[in-house]
C-alpha positions in Angstrom: 1.6 22.8 22.5 4.8 22.7 24.3 6.9 18.9 23.6 7.1 17.6 26.9 2.9 18.6 27.9 2.5 16.6 23.9 4.2 13.9 25.0 2.6 13.3 27.8 -1.1 13.9 26.2 0.7 11.4 23.8 1.3 8.4 26.5 -1.6 8.9 28.4 -3.3 8.2 24.7 -1.4 5.4 24.4 -1.3 3.4 27.8 -4.5 4.2 28.0 -5.6 2.2 25.3 -3.6 -0.7 26.1 -5.2 -1.0 29.2 -8.6 -1.1 27.4 -7.0 -3.3 24.9 -5.7 -5.6 27.8 -9.0 -5.8 30.0 -11.4 -6.6 26.7 -9.1 -9.5 25.7 -8.7 -10.6 29.5 -12.6 -9.3 30.3 -11.5 -6.9 33.0 -14.1 -4.8 33.1 -11.8 -2.2 35.9 -9.0 -2.8 33.8 -11.1 -1.4 30.4 -12.9 1.5 32.1 -9.1 2.6 33.5 -7.8 2.3 29.6 -11.1 4.5 28.7 -10.4 7.1 31.2 -6.8 7.3 31.1 -7.0 7.8 27.1 -10.0 10.7 27.5 -7.4 12.3 29.9 -4.8 12.7 27.3 -7.4 13.9 24.8 -8.7 16.7 26.9 -4.9 17.3 28.1 -4.4 18.3 24.0 -7.7 19.5 23.5 -6.8 21.9 26.4 -3.4 22.6 25.2 -4.8 23.4 21.8 -6.7 25.4 23.2 -3.4 27.4 24.6 -1.8 28.0 21.4 -4.6 28.9 19.9 -5.0 31.8 22.1 -2.1 32.6 22.3 -1.6 33.0 18.4 -4.4 35.2 18.6 -2.9 37.8 21.1 0.3 37.4 18.9 -1.8 38.1 15.6 -3.5 40.9 17.6 0.0 42.6 19.1 1.6 42.3 15.3 -1.2 43.8 14.3 -1.0 46.6 16.8 2.5 48.0 15.8 
């Protein structure tokens, strides 16, 4: 995964967790839900990039085998 995309995904997870905790402490269900959504978005971004990396690795392996 590219560094920029990894940082973006991690940022979403950290900010989301912060909002989730803040919503929990302040009894703000909307903020808590927003935090959970943002954290999930970060995890989803990370998963997509992991799949892209695995596909690229598989293609590279296949190229090496056909040389």
